[in-house]
Structures are given as C-alpha cells and as structure tokens.
DSSP file (Angstrom, degrees, kcal/mol; ACC not computed):
  #  RESIDUE AA STRUCTURE BP1 BP2  ACC     N-H-->O    O-->H-N    N-H-->O    O-->H-N    TCO  KAPPA ALPHA  PHI   PSI    X-CA   Y-CA   Z-CA
    1    1 A M              0   0    0      0, 0.0     2,-0.2     0, 0.0     0, 0.0   0.000 360.0 360.0 360.0 111.7  -37.7   -7.8    8.0
    2    2 A D        -     0   0    0      1,-0.1     2,-0.2     2,-0.0    69,-0.0  -0.483 360.0-121.4 -73.3 138.2  -34.6   -8.5   10.2
    3    3 A K        -     0   0    0     -2,-0.2    69,-0.2    69,-0.1    68,-0.1  -0.561  22.2-145.5 -74.5 144.2  -34.7   -7.6   13.8
    4    4 A E  E     -a   72   0A   0     67,-2.8    69,-2.4    64,-0.2   105,-0.1  -0.957  14.2-129.4-114.9 116.4  -32.0   -5.2   14.9
    5    5 A P  E     +a   73   0A   0      0, 0.0     2,-0.3     0, 0.0   105,-0.2  -0.367  35.1 169.3 -66.0 143.2  -30.6   -5.6   18.4
    6    6 A I  E     -a   74   0A   0     67,-1.8    69,-2.8   103,-0.1     2,-0.1  -0.990  31.0-119.0-151.7 147.1  -30.6   -2.5   20.5
    7    7 A T  E  >  -a   75   0A   0     -2,-0.3     4,-2.2    67,-0.2     5,-0.2  -0.407  33.0-109.0 -81.9 166.5  -30.0   -1.7   24.2
    8    8 A I  H  > S+     0   0    0     67,-0.6     4,-2.2     1,-0.2     5,-0.2   0.921 122.1  48.6 -60.0 -44.8  -32.6   -0.1   26.4
    9    9 A E  H  > S+     0   0    0      1,-0.2     4,-2.4     2,-0.2    -1,-0.2   0.892 109.3  53.2 -63.3 -39.5  -30.6    3.1   26.5
   10   10 A G  H  > S+     0   0    0      2,-0.2     4,-2.2     1,-0.2    -1,-0.2   0.897 109.0  48.1 -63.2 -41.2  -30.2    3.0   22.7
   11   11 A L  H  X S+     0   0    0     -4,-2.2     4,-2.1     2,-0.2    -1,-0.2   0.914 111.5  50.5 -65.3 -42.6  -33.9    2.7   22.1
   12   12 A K  H  X S+     0   0    0     -4,-2.2     4,-2.0     1,-0.2    -2,-0.2   0.913 110.3  51.1 -60.3 -43.0  -34.6    5.6   24.5
   13   13 A K  H  X S+     0   0    0     -4,-2.4     4,-2.2     1,-0.2    -2,-0.2   0.913 111.0  45.4 -63.8 -45.2  -32.0    7.7   22.7
   14   14 A I  H  X S+     0   0    0     -4,-2.2     4,-2.4     1,-0.2    -1,-0.2   0.839 110.8  54.1 -71.9 -29.5  -33.5    7.2   19.2
   15   15 A K  H  X S+     0   0    0     -4,-2.1     4,-2.3     2,-0.2    -1,-0.2   0.891 109.4  48.7 -67.1 -37.6  -37.0    7.8   20.5
   16   16 A Q  H  X S+     0   0    0     -4,-2.0     4,-2.5     2,-0.2    -2,-0.2   0.904 110.8  50.4 -65.9 -41.0  -35.8   11.1   21.9
   17   17 A E  H  X S+     0   0    0     -4,-2.2     4,-2.6     2,-0.2    -2,-0.2   0.919 110.4  49.9 -61.8 -43.2  -34.2   11.9   18.6
   18   18 A L  H  X S+     0   0    0     -4,-2.4     4,-2.7     2,-0.2     5,-0.2   0.919 110.3  50.0 -61.1 -45.0  -37.5   11.1   16.8
   19   19 A E  H  X S+     0   0    0     -4,-2.3     4,-2.9     1,-0.2     5,-0.4   0.920 111.6  48.7 -58.7 -46.0  -39.4   13.3   19.2
   20   20 A N  H  X>S+     0   0    0     -4,-2.5     5,-2.2     1,-0.2     4,-2.1   0.901 112.0  48.9 -62.0 -43.3  -37.0   16.2   18.6
   21   21 A L  I  <>S+     0   0    0     -4,-2.6     5,-2.8     3,-0.2    -2,-0.2   0.927 117.7  40.1 -63.2 -45.0  -37.2   15.8   14.8
   22   22 A K  I  <5S+     0   0    0     -4,-2.7    -2,-0.2    -5,-0.2    -1,-0.2   0.899 125.6  32.0 -73.3 -41.4  -41.0   15.7   14.8
   23   23 A K  I  <5S+     0   0    0     -4,-2.9    -3,-0.2    -5,-0.2    -2,-0.2   0.726 134.3  15.6 -93.6 -22.6  -41.7   18.4   17.4
   24   24 A I  I  X5S+     0   0    0     -4,-2.1     4,-1.7    -5,-0.4    -3,-0.2   0.778 126.0  38.1-116.8 -57.7  -38.9   20.8   16.9
   25   25 A K  I  ><S+     0   0    0     -5,-2.2     4,-2.3     2,-0.2     5,-0.2   0.916 114.4  51.9 -69.9 -43.2  -36.8   20.4   13.7
   26   26 A R  H  ><S+     0   0    0     -5,-2.8     4,-2.2    -6,-0.3     5,-0.2   0.952 112.5  44.6 -60.3 -51.5  -39.7   19.6   11.4
   27   27 A P  H  > S+     0   0    0      0, 0.0     4,-2.0     0, 0.0    -1,-0.2   0.884 113.0  52.7 -61.0 -36.4  -41.9   22.6   12.4
   28   28 A K  H  X S+     0   0    0     -4,-1.7     4,-2.3     1,-0.2    -2,-0.2   0.906 110.6  46.3 -64.6 -40.9  -38.8   24.9   12.2
   29   29 A I  H  X S+     0   0    0     -4,-2.3     4,-2.4     2,-0.2    -1,-0.2   0.866 109.6  53.6 -72.5 -34.8  -37.9   23.8    8.7
   30   30 A V  H  X S+     0   0    0     -4,-2.2     4,-2.2    -5,-0.2    -1,-0.2   0.911 111.2  47.8 -62.1 -41.2  -41.5   24.2    7.5
   31   31 A E  H  X S+     0   0    0     -4,-2.0     4,-2.5     2,-0.2    -2,-0.2   0.911 110.8  50.6 -63.7 -44.1  -41.3   27.7    8.8
   32   32 A A  H  X S+     0   0    0     -4,-2.3     4,-2.5     2,-0.2    -2,-0.2   0.876 110.2  49.9 -63.3 -38.6  -38.0   28.4    7.1
   33   33 A I  H  X S+     0   0    0     -4,-2.4     4,-2.4     2,-0.2    -1,-0.2   0.926 111.1  49.1 -66.0 -44.4  -39.4   27.1    3.8
   34   34 A A  H  X S+     0   0    0     -4,-2.2     4,-1.3     2,-0.2    -2,-0.2   0.909 113.1  47.3 -61.2 -42.6  -42.5   29.3    4.1
   35   35 A E  H  < S+     0   0    0     -4,-2.5     4,-0.3     1,-0.2     3,-0.3   0.923 112.1  49.1 -65.0 -44.5  -40.2   32.3    4.9
   36   36 A A  H >< S+     0   0    0     -4,-2.5     3,-1.5     1,-0.2    12,-0.2   0.860 105.9  58.0 -64.5 -35.3  -37.9   31.5    2.0
   37   37 A R  H >< S+     0   0    0     -4,-2.4     3,-1.3     1,-0.3    -1,-0.2   0.864  98.5  60.7 -60.6 -35.9  -40.9   31.2   -0.4
   38   38 A G  T 3< S+     0   0    0     -4,-1.3    -1,-0.3    -3,-0.3    -2,-0.2   0.596  87.0  76.2 -68.7 -10.0  -41.8   34.7    0.5
   39   39 A H  T <  S-     0   0    0     -3,-1.5     2,-0.3    -4,-0.3    -1,-0.3   0.312 102.2-121.9 -86.9   9.7  -38.5   36.0   -0.9
   40   40 A G  S <  S+     0   0    0     -3,-1.3    -1,-0.3     5,-0.0     5,-0.1  -0.680  76.6  49.0  99.5-144.3  -39.7   35.6   -4.4
   41   41 A D        -     0   0    0     -2,-0.3     3,-0.4     1,-0.2    -3,-0.0  -0.102  56.5-160.4 -47.8 116.3  -38.3   33.6   -7.4
   42   42 A L  S >  S+     0   0    0      1,-0.2     3,-1.2     2,-0.2     7,-0.2   0.751  80.9  70.6 -74.4 -24.9  -37.7   30.0   -6.1
   43   43 A K  T 3  S+     0   0    0      1,-0.3    -1,-0.2     5,-0.1    -2,-0.1   0.873 112.0  28.3 -61.6 -37.1  -35.3   29.1   -9.0
   44   44 A E  T 3  S+     0   0    0     -3,-0.4     2,-1.0     1,-0.0    -1,-0.3   0.072  91.0 115.2-112.4  23.9  -32.6   31.3   -7.6
   45   45 A N    <>  -     0   0    0     -3,-1.2     4,-2.0     1,-0.2     5,-0.2  -0.793  38.9-177.5-101.0  98.0  -33.5   31.2   -4.0
   46   46 A A  H  > S+     0   0    0     -2,-1.0     4,-2.7     1,-0.2     5,-0.2   0.867  82.2  55.7 -63.5 -38.6  -30.6   29.5   -2.1
   47   47 A E  H  > S+     0   0    0      1,-0.2     4,-2.5     2,-0.2    -1,-0.2   0.919 108.1  48.8 -60.1 -43.8  -32.4   29.7    1.3
   48   48 A Y  H  > S+     0   0    0    -12,-0.2     4,-2.5     2,-0.2    -2,-0.2   0.938 113.3  45.7 -61.6 -48.6  -35.4   27.9   -0.1
   49   49 A H  H  X S+     0   0    0     -4,-2.0     4,-2.1     1,-0.2    -2,-0.2   0.884 113.3  49.6 -65.5 -38.8  -33.3   25.1   -1.7
   50   50 A A  H  X S+     0   0    0     -4,-2.7     4,-2.3     2,-0.2    -1,-0.2   0.913 112.3  48.3 -65.2 -41.9  -31.2   24.7    1.4
   51   51 A A  H  X S+     0   0    0     -4,-2.5     4,-2.4    -5,-0.2    -2,-0.2   0.896 111.0  50.1 -65.7 -40.3  -34.3   24.5    3.6
   52   52 A K  H  X S+     0   0    0     -4,-2.5     4,-2.1     2,-0.2    -1,-0.2   0.889 111.0  50.0 -64.9 -38.3  -35.9   21.9    1.2
   53   53 A E  H  X S+     0   0    0     -4,-2.1     4,-1.9     2,-0.2    -2,-0.2   0.914 111.2  48.3 -65.2 -43.4  -32.7   19.8    1.3
   54   54 A E  H  X S+     0   0    0     -4,-2.3     4,-2.5     1,-0.2    -2,-0.2   0.893 109.3  53.8 -63.3 -40.2  -32.7   20.0    5.1
   55   55 A Q  H  X S+     0   0    0     -4,-2.4     4,-2.7     1,-0.2     5,-0.2   0.909 107.0  51.1 -60.9 -42.2  -36.4   19.0    5.1
   56   56 A A  H  X S+     0   0    0     -4,-2.1     4,-2.2     2,-0.2    -1,-0.2   0.891 110.4  49.5 -62.6 -39.9  -35.5   15.9    3.0
   57   57 A K  H  X S+     0   0    0     -4,-1.9     4,-2.4     2,-0.2    -2,-0.2   0.929 112.3  47.6 -63.8 -45.5  -32.8   14.9    5.5
   58   58 A I  H  X S+     0   0    0     -4,-2.5     4,-2.3     1,-0.2    -2,-0.2   0.933 113.7  46.5 -62.4 -47.1  -35.1   15.3    8.4
   59   59 A E  H  X S+     0   0    0     -4,-2.7     4,-2.1     1,-0.2    -1,-0.2   0.884 112.0  52.0 -64.1 -38.1  -37.9   13.3    6.8
   60   60 A G  H  X S+     0   0    0     -4,-2.2     4,-2.4    -5,-0.2    -1,-0.2   0.912 110.5  47.4 -63.3 -42.9  -35.4   10.6    5.7
   61   61 A R  H  X S+     0   0    0     -4,-2.4     4,-2.8     2,-0.2     5,-0.2   0.876 109.1  54.2 -67.4 -37.4  -34.1   10.3    9.3
   62   62 A I  H  X S+     0   0    0     -4,-2.3     4,-2.5     2,-0.2    -1,-0.2   0.929 110.8  46.1 -60.8 -44.8  -37.7   10.1   10.7
   63   63 A I  H  X S+     0   0    0     -4,-2.1     4,-2.3     2,-0.2    -2,-0.2   0.923 112.6  51.1 -62.3 -44.6  -38.4    7.2    8.3
   64   64 A E  H  X S+     0   0    0     -4,-2.4     4,-2.3     1,-0.2    -2,-0.2   0.917 112.4  45.5 -59.4 -46.4  -35.1    5.5    9.3
   65   65 A I  H  X S+     0   0    0     -4,-2.8     4,-2.8     2,-0.2     5,-0.2   0.911 111.3  51.8 -67.1 -42.2  -35.8    5.8   13.0
   66   66 A N  H  X S+     0   0    0     -4,-2.5     4,-2.1    -5,-0.2    -1,-0.2   0.903 111.4  48.6 -59.7 -40.1  -39.4    4.6   12.6
   67   67 A D  H  X S+     0   0    0     -4,-2.3     4,-1.7     2,-0.2    -2,-0.2   0.917 111.4  49.3 -65.1 -43.6  -38.0    1.6   10.7
   68   68 A L  H  X S+     0   0    0     -4,-2.3     4,-0.7     1,-0.2   -64,-0.2   0.911 110.9  49.5 -62.9 -42.7  -35.4    0.9   13.4
   69   69 A I  H >< S+     0   0    0     -4,-2.8     3,-0.6     1,-0.2    -1,-0.2   0.899 109.6  52.2 -63.1 -39.9  -38.0    1.1   16.1
   70   70 A A  H 3< S+     0   0    0     -4,-2.1    -1,-0.2     1,-0.2    -2,-0.2   0.838 117.6  37.9 -64.3 -32.6  -40.3   -1.3   14.2
   71   71 A R  H 3< S+     0   0    0     -4,-1.7   -67,-2.8    -5,-0.1    -1,-0.2   0.419  88.4 132.2 -97.9   1.0  -37.4   -3.8   13.9
   72   72 A A  E <<  -a    4   0A   0     -4,-0.7     2,-0.6    -3,-0.6    -3,-0.1  -0.283  37.8-168.3 -63.6 132.1  -35.9   -3.2   17.3
   73   73 A N  E     -a    5   0A   0    -69,-2.4   -67,-1.8     2,-0.0     2,-0.3  -0.887  21.4-148.1-116.2  93.7  -35.1   -6.3   19.4
   74   74 A V  E     -a    6   0A   0     -2,-0.6     2,-0.6   -69,-0.2   -67,-0.2  -0.475  11.8-162.8 -72.7 125.4  -34.5   -4.7   22.8
   75   75 A I  E     -a    7   0A   0    -69,-2.8     2,-0.9    -2,-0.3   -67,-0.6  -0.938  10.0-161.9-114.4 119.1  -31.9   -6.6   24.8
   76   76 A D    >   -     0   0    0     -2,-0.6     3,-2.0   -69,-0.2     4,-0.2  -0.849   5.2-166.5 -98.9 100.7  -31.6   -6.0   28.5
   77   77 A V  G >  S+     0   0    0     -2,-0.9     3,-1.0     1,-0.3    -1,-0.2   0.730  82.4  65.9 -63.2 -23.0  -28.1   -7.4   29.3
   78   78 A T  G 3  S+     0   0    0      1,-0.2    -1,-0.3    -3,-0.1    79,-0.1   0.691 101.6  50.1 -72.8 -16.0  -28.8   -7.3   33.0
   79   79 A K  G <  S+     0   0    0     -3,-2.0    -1,-0.2     0, 0.0    -2,-0.2   0.334  82.0 118.4-104.1   7.1  -31.5  -10.0   32.5
   80   80 A L    <   -     0   0    0     -3,-1.0    77,-0.0    -4,-0.2    -3,-0.0  -0.488  54.2-148.5 -76.9 144.4  -29.5  -12.5   30.5
   81   81 A E  S    S+     0   0    0     -2,-0.2     2,-0.9     1,-0.1    -1,-0.1   0.976  80.5  66.0 -73.4 -59.5  -28.9  -16.0   31.9
   82   82 A N        +     0   0    0      1,-0.1     3,-0.4     2,-0.1    -1,-0.1  -0.528  59.6 170.4 -74.6 103.8  -25.5  -16.9   30.6
   83   83 A K        +     0   0    0     -2,-0.9    -1,-0.1     1,-0.2    72,-0.1  -0.274  51.2  79.6-114.0  49.2  -23.1  -14.5   32.2
   84   84 A N  S    S+     0   0    0     -2,-0.1    51,-0.5     1,-0.1     2,-0.3   0.325  86.0  49.1-133.8  10.4  -19.7  -15.8   31.4
   85   85 A N  S    S-     0   0    0     -3,-0.4     2,-0.4    49,-0.2    49,-0.2  -0.946  90.9 -82.3-142.9 168.9  -19.0  -14.6   27.8
   86   86 A V        +     0   0    0     47,-2.9    46,-3.2    44,-0.4     2,-0.3  -0.543  54.4 165.3 -73.8 125.0  -19.2  -11.5   25.7
   87   87 A V    >   -     0   0    0     -2,-0.4     3,-2.3    44,-0.2    20,-0.3  -0.845  48.4 -65.7-131.6 169.1  -22.7  -10.8   24.4
   88   88 A F  T 3  S+     0   0    0     -2,-0.3    20,-0.2     1,-0.3     3,-0.1  -0.337 123.3  20.7 -53.9 131.3  -24.6   -7.9   22.8
   89   89 A G  T 3  S+     0   0    0     18,-2.1    69,-0.3     1,-0.3    -1,-0.3   0.244  94.7 124.8  92.3 -13.3  -24.8   -5.2   25.4
   90   90 A S    <   -     0   0    0     -3,-2.3    17,-2.4    67,-0.1     2,-0.5  -0.409  59.1-127.8 -80.4 159.7  -22.0   -6.3   27.6
   91   91 A T  E     -BC 106 156B   0     65,-3.0    65,-3.0    15,-0.2     2,-0.5  -0.926  24.7-157.1-107.4 127.6  -19.1   -4.1   28.6
   92   92 A V  E     -BC 105 155B   0     13,-3.7    13,-2.4    -2,-0.5     2,-0.5  -0.900   7.0-155.8-115.1 130.5  -15.7   -5.7   27.9
   93   93 A F  E     +BC 104 154B   0     61,-3.0    60,-2.9    -2,-0.5    61,-1.4  -0.904  24.6 176.3-105.2 128.4  -12.4   -4.8   29.6
   94   94 A L  E     -BC 103 152B   0      9,-3.3     9,-2.3    -2,-0.5     2,-0.4  -0.846  28.7-142.0-130.3 161.1   -9.3   -5.6   27.6
   95   95 A I  E     -BC 102 151B   0     56,-1.9    56,-1.8    -2,-0.3     2,-0.6  -0.999  23.8-131.8-121.9 127.7   -5.5   -5.3   27.7
   96   96 A D  E  >  - C   0 150B   0      5,-3.1     4,-2.1    -2,-0.4     5,-0.5  -0.692  16.2-150.7 -75.0 116.8   -3.7   -4.6   24.5
   97   97 A L  T  4 S+     0   0    0     52,-2.7    -1,-0.2    -2,-0.6    53,-0.1   0.658  88.7  59.1 -70.3 -15.2   -1.0   -7.2   24.5
   98   98 A E  T  4 S+     0   0    0     51,-0.5    -1,-0.2     1,-0.1    52,-0.1   0.900 128.2   7.7 -77.8 -40.8    1.4   -4.9   22.5
   99   99 A N  T  4 S-     0   0    0     -3,-0.4    -2,-0.2     2,-0.1     3,-0.1   0.287  93.6-118.3-127.3  10.2    1.5   -2.0   24.9
  100  100 A N     <  +     0   0    0     -4,-2.1     2,-0.3     1,-0.2    -3,-0.2   0.699  58.8 158.0  57.6  21.4   -0.3   -3.2   28.0
  101  101 A E        -     0   0    0     -5,-0.5    -5,-3.1    -6,-0.0     2,-0.3  -0.567  39.2-129.3 -76.1 136.5   -2.9   -0.4   27.4
  102  102 A K  E     -B   95   0B   0     -2,-0.3     2,-0.3    -7,-0.2    -7,-0.2  -0.699  28.4-176.7 -88.2 139.1   -6.3   -1.0   29.0
  103  103 A K  E     -B   94   0B   0     -9,-2.3    -9,-3.3    -2,-0.3     2,-0.4  -0.963  12.4-161.2-133.5 150.8   -9.4   -0.6   26.9
  104  104 A T  E     +B   93   0B   0     -2,-0.3     2,-0.4   -11,-0.2   -11,-0.2  -0.999  12.0 178.7-133.1 131.4  -13.1   -0.8   27.6
  105  105 A Y  E     -B   92   0B   0    -13,-2.4   -13,-3.7    -2,-0.4     2,-0.5  -0.988  19.4-150.6-132.6 142.5  -15.8   -1.4   25.0
  106  106 A K  E     -Bd  91 119B   0     12,-2.5    14,-2.7    -2,-0.4     2,-0.6  -0.957  23.9-132.3-107.9 131.0  -19.6   -1.7   25.2
  107  107 A I  E     + d   0 120B   0    -17,-2.4   -18,-2.1    -2,-0.5     2,-0.2  -0.735  43.5 156.0 -87.7 117.9  -21.0   -3.9   22.5
  108  108 A V  E     - d   0 121B   0     12,-2.9    14,-2.3    -2,-0.6  -102,-0.1  -0.716  40.4 -82.5-135.2 179.7  -24.0   -2.1   20.9
  109  109 A G    >>  -     0   0    0     -2,-0.2     4,-1.4    12,-0.2     3,-0.9  -0.257  50.9 -93.7 -81.2 173.1  -26.2   -1.7   17.8
  110  110 A K  T 34 S+     0   0    0      1,-0.3     3,-0.4  -105,-0.2    11,-0.1   0.891 122.5  47.9 -57.5 -47.0  -25.5    0.3   14.7
  111  111 A D  T 34 S+     0   0    0      1,-0.2    -1,-0.3     3,-0.0  -105,-0.1   0.660 113.6  48.9 -73.3 -14.3  -27.3    3.5   15.8
  112  112 A E  T <4 S+     0   0    0     -3,-0.9    -1,-0.2     8,-0.0    -2,-0.2   0.679  80.1 118.0 -95.1 -20.4  -25.7    3.4   19.3
  113  113 A A     <  +     0   0    0     -4,-1.4     2,-0.2    -3,-0.4     7,-0.2  -0.207  29.7 158.7 -55.0 131.2  -22.1    3.0   18.1
  114  114 A D  B > > -E  119   0B   0      5,-2.2     5,-2.3     1,-0.1     3,-1.8  -0.751  28.3-162.3-158.5 102.0  -19.9    5.9   19.2
  115  115 A I  G > 5S+     0   0    0      1,-0.3     3,-0.9    -2,-0.2     5,-0.1   0.771  90.4  66.0 -63.6 -25.6  -16.2    5.4   19.4
  116  116 A T  G 3 5S+     0   0    0      1,-0.3    -1,-0.3     2,-0.1     0, 0.0   0.774 110.7  37.0 -66.8 -23.2  -15.8    8.6   21.6
  117  117 A K  G < 5S-     0   0    0     -3,-1.8    -1,-0.3     2,-0.2    -2,-0.2   0.345 117.9-113.6-103.1   3.5  -17.8    6.7   24.3
  118  118 A N  T < 5 +     0   0    0     -3,-0.9   -12,-2.5    -4,-0.4     2,-0.7   0.810  68.5 145.9  62.8  32.4  -16.1    3.3   23.4
  119  119 A Y  E   < -dE 106 114B   0     -5,-2.3    -5,-2.2   -14,-0.2     2,-0.4  -0.899  30.2-167.7 -96.4 115.3  -19.5    2.0   22.2
  120  120 A I  E     -d  107   0B   0    -14,-2.7   -12,-2.9    -2,-0.7     2,-0.1  -0.872  24.7-109.6-115.2 143.9  -18.7   -0.3   19.3
  121  121 A Y  E >   -d  108   0B   0     -2,-0.4     3,-2.1   -14,-0.2     6,-0.5  -0.415  24.1-132.3 -65.6 132.1  -21.0   -1.9   16.7
  122  122 A F  T 3  S+     0   0    0    -14,-2.3     9,-0.2     1,-0.3    -1,-0.1   0.702 107.0  51.7 -64.0 -17.9  -21.4   -5.6   17.3
  123  123 A R  T 3  S+     0   0    0      4,-0.1    -1,-0.3     5,-0.1    -2,-0.1   0.394  87.1 105.3 -98.1   3.0  -20.8   -6.3   13.6
  124  124 A S  S <> S-     0   0    0     -3,-2.1     4,-3.2     1,-0.1     5,-0.3  -0.329  91.2-101.0 -72.6 164.5  -17.6   -4.2   13.5
  125  125 A P  H  > S+     0   0    0      0, 0.0     4,-1.9     0, 0.0    17,-0.1   0.913 125.2  43.0 -54.4 -44.3  -14.2   -6.1   13.3
  126  126 A V  H  > S+     0   0    0      2,-0.2     4,-1.8     1,-0.2     5,-0.2   0.938 114.9  49.8 -67.9 -45.8  -13.6   -5.6   17.1
  127  127 A G  H  > S+     0   0    0     -6,-0.5     4,-2.2     1,-0.2     3,-0.2   0.929 111.9  47.6 -57.3 -47.8  -17.2   -6.4   18.0
  128  128 A K  H  < S+     0   0    0     -4,-3.2    -1,-0.2     1,-0.2    -2,-0.2   0.883 111.2  51.6 -62.1 -38.6  -17.3   -9.6   15.9
  129  129 A A  H  < S+     0   0    0     -4,-1.9    -1,-0.2    -5,-0.3    -2,-0.2   0.828 113.5  44.6 -68.1 -31.3  -13.9  -10.7   17.4
  130  130 A L  H >< S+     0   0    0     -4,-1.8     3,-2.3    -3,-0.2   -44,-0.4   0.853  84.8 103.6 -83.5 -36.2  -15.2  -10.2   21.0
  131  131 A I  T 3< S+     0   0    0     -4,-2.2   -44,-0.2     1,-0.3     3,-0.1  -0.202  92.6  11.5 -54.0 130.2  -18.7  -11.8   20.8
  132  132 A G  T 3  S+     0   0    0    -46,-3.2    -1,-0.3     1,-0.3   -45,-0.1   0.228  97.3 126.3  90.6 -14.6  -18.7  -15.2   22.4
  133  133 A K    <   -     0   0    0     -3,-2.3   -47,-2.9   -48,-0.1    -1,-0.3  -0.335  46.9-142.4 -78.6 161.3  -15.3  -14.9   24.1
  134  134 A K    >   -     0   0    0    -49,-0.2     3,-1.8     1,-0.1    18,-0.3  -0.694  33.9 -71.2-117.4 168.9  -14.7  -15.4   27.9
  135  135 A V  T 3  S+     0   0    0    -51,-0.5    18,-0.2     1,-0.2    -1,-0.1  -0.324 120.0  21.1 -58.7 142.6  -12.5  -13.8   30.5
  136  136 A K  T 3  S+     0   0    0     16,-3.2    -1,-0.2     1,-0.3     2,-0.2   0.282  94.8 130.9  77.6  -6.3   -8.8  -14.6   30.1
  137  137 A E    <   -     0   0    0     -3,-1.8    15,-2.2    15,-0.1     2,-0.3  -0.481  58.6-123.7 -76.6 147.8   -9.3  -15.5   26.4
  138  138 A L  E     -F  151   0B   0     13,-0.2     2,-0.4    -2,-0.2    13,-0.2  -0.717  23.5-158.6 -90.0 141.5   -7.1  -14.0   23.8
  139  139 A V  E     -F  150   0B   0     11,-3.1    11,-2.8    -2,-0.3     2,-0.5  -0.983   4.7-161.2-125.3 128.9   -8.7  -12.0   21.0
  140  140 A V  E     -F  149   0B   0     -2,-0.4     2,-0.5     9,-0.2     9,-0.2  -0.945  10.9-171.2-110.8 126.0   -7.2  -11.3   17.6
  141  141 A V  E     -F  148   0B   0      7,-2.9     7,-2.9    -2,-0.5     2,-0.7  -0.966  18.1-142.0-121.0 129.3   -8.6   -8.4   15.6
  142  142 A Q  E     +F  147   0B   0     -2,-0.5     5,-0.2     5,-0.2   -13,-0.1  -0.802  32.3 173.0 -86.2 117.0   -7.8   -7.6   12.0
  143  143 A T  E >   -F  146   0B   0      3,-2.0     3,-2.3    -2,-0.7    -2,-0.0  -0.785  49.3-104.5-118.8 165.5   -7.7   -3.8   11.7
  144  144 A P  T 3  S+     0   0    0      0, 0.0     3,-0.1     0, 0.0    -1,-0.1   0.821 124.8  54.2 -57.0 -28.5   -6.6   -1.5    8.8
  145  145 A A  T 3  S-     0   0    0      1,-0.3     2,-0.2     0, 0.0    -3,-0.0   0.409 125.0 -95.8 -85.9   3.5   -3.5   -0.9   10.8
  146  146 A G  E <   - F   0 143B   0     -3,-2.3    -3,-2.0     2,-0.0    -1,-0.3  -0.684  67.7 -17.6 115.0-170.8   -2.8   -4.6   11.1
  147  147 A E  E     - F   0 142B   0     -2,-0.2     2,-0.4    -5,-0.2    -5,-0.2  -0.530  54.3-163.5 -78.0 134.4   -3.4   -7.4   13.6
  148  148 A K  E     - F   0 141B   0     -7,-2.9    -7,-2.9    -2,-0.3     2,-0.5  -0.949   3.4-155.7-116.7 139.1   -4.3   -6.4   17.2
  149  149 A N  E     + F   0 140B   0     -2,-0.4   -52,-2.7    -9,-0.2   -51,-0.5  -0.962  16.9 172.6-119.4 128.9   -4.1   -8.8   20.1
  150  150 A F  E     -CF  96 139B   0    -11,-2.8   -11,-3.1    -2,-0.5     2,-0.4  -0.890  23.5-145.8-128.5 158.3   -6.1   -8.4   23.3
  151  151 A E  E     -CF  95 138B   0    -56,-1.8   -56,-1.9    -2,-0.3     2,-0.5  -0.996  24.4-127.6-121.3 133.9   -6.8  -10.3   26.4
  152  152 A I  E     +C   94   0B   0    -15,-2.2   -16,-3.2    -2,-0.4   -58,-0.3  -0.688  29.1 174.9 -80.1 124.5  -10.2  -10.0   28.1
  153  153 A T  E     -     0   0B   0    -60,-2.9     2,-0.3    -2,-0.5   -59,-0.2   0.707  63.8  -1.6-101.2 -26.1   -9.7   -9.2   31.7
  154  154 A E  E     -C   93   0B   0    -61,-1.4   -61,-3.0   -20,-0.1     2,-0.4  -0.983  51.9-154.2-162.8 151.2  -13.4   -8.7   32.7
  155  155 A I  E     -C   92   0B   0     -2,-0.3     2,-0.4   -63,-0.2   -63,-0.2  -0.998  16.0-169.1-131.1 128.5  -16.9   -8.7   31.3
  156  156 A K  E     -C   91   0B   0    -65,-3.0   -65,-3.0    -2,-0.4     2,-0.5  -0.907  16.7-154.0-119.0 149.0  -19.7   -6.7   32.9
  157  157 A Y              0   0    0     -2,-0.4   -67,-0.1   -67,-0.2   -77,-0.1  -0.728 360.0 360.0-118.4  76.9  -23.4   -6.9   32.2
  158  158 A I              0   0    0     -2,-0.5    -1,-0.1   -69,-0.3   -68,-0.1   0.375 360.0 360.0-120.7 360.0  -24.6   -3.4   33.2
C-alpha cells in the first residue's frame, strides 16, 4: 500500500467531505430510495434507479476517502528542514519567459489539486518539472500546447 502525500489542509478537507457524505448525503439518499420504493413497480421507476445510482457513487467515494486517509502521509511544509528548493506542499512563484506573466502554484496531492486555486498535482507535468528546483532556476515543461519555459522567482513554505 503506497503512502499518498497530502497537506494538512488537504487532509482536513477530505475528512470534512467524508463527514458530509456519511452524516448528510447518505441518510438523504436512503430516504430518497425508500420514498421511490413507495411509488410502486421498481422496474420502471426512474427515481428509484437514479437514487440507487447516486447511492453507489456516495458509497464509492466514502471507500475512496477512507482508503486515502489510511494511506495519507501528512506533510507539514512549515516543518521541513531543507528550505531552498521546491518540495511537496511548497508554493512556487514563477515568471513565464514567453510573456513575462507571473504565475503561482502550490504543489499538492491528487485529491487537493484544483487549477482554479492554482493547486497542482505533484505528479502532473508542471508539478514534476518544479519538484527539486531552486530559486532562479529555469524550468521547462512539456504541455499539450508545446514547451513552456519558466523561471522560479520565489519559493514559500506556508
């Protein structure tokens, strides 16, 4: 069983999701299934089938989160010794060398990745290219749109 790195915030978030699934969504779907059952013939009961499908999704996600929590290797980036290169959990400030655009990424685990917040998965092309690099280093990333070149301007461990 491989350990899966996760930040403290990421672990808190998935535990909240698990709590919500178990205490709110699961009871609601059980209620919806019971109500749909009361509508008669189950073979042609769309509400019943939709509720059963939703129940399967919820139960699957509960299993997934429990597995992730069991394999979680919580990394507190503020307590790391070596503070001069990009590591899991660090926030990286970059300049896109093509257009001088500034970018900021936080390197996180799979369940935390969210491009709208600039949280990128450490195993993604950008994440892999950044890990281990230092300030002022040039980073080349192969993307579907072609090669991207960045320079690291700052690394924070927050």
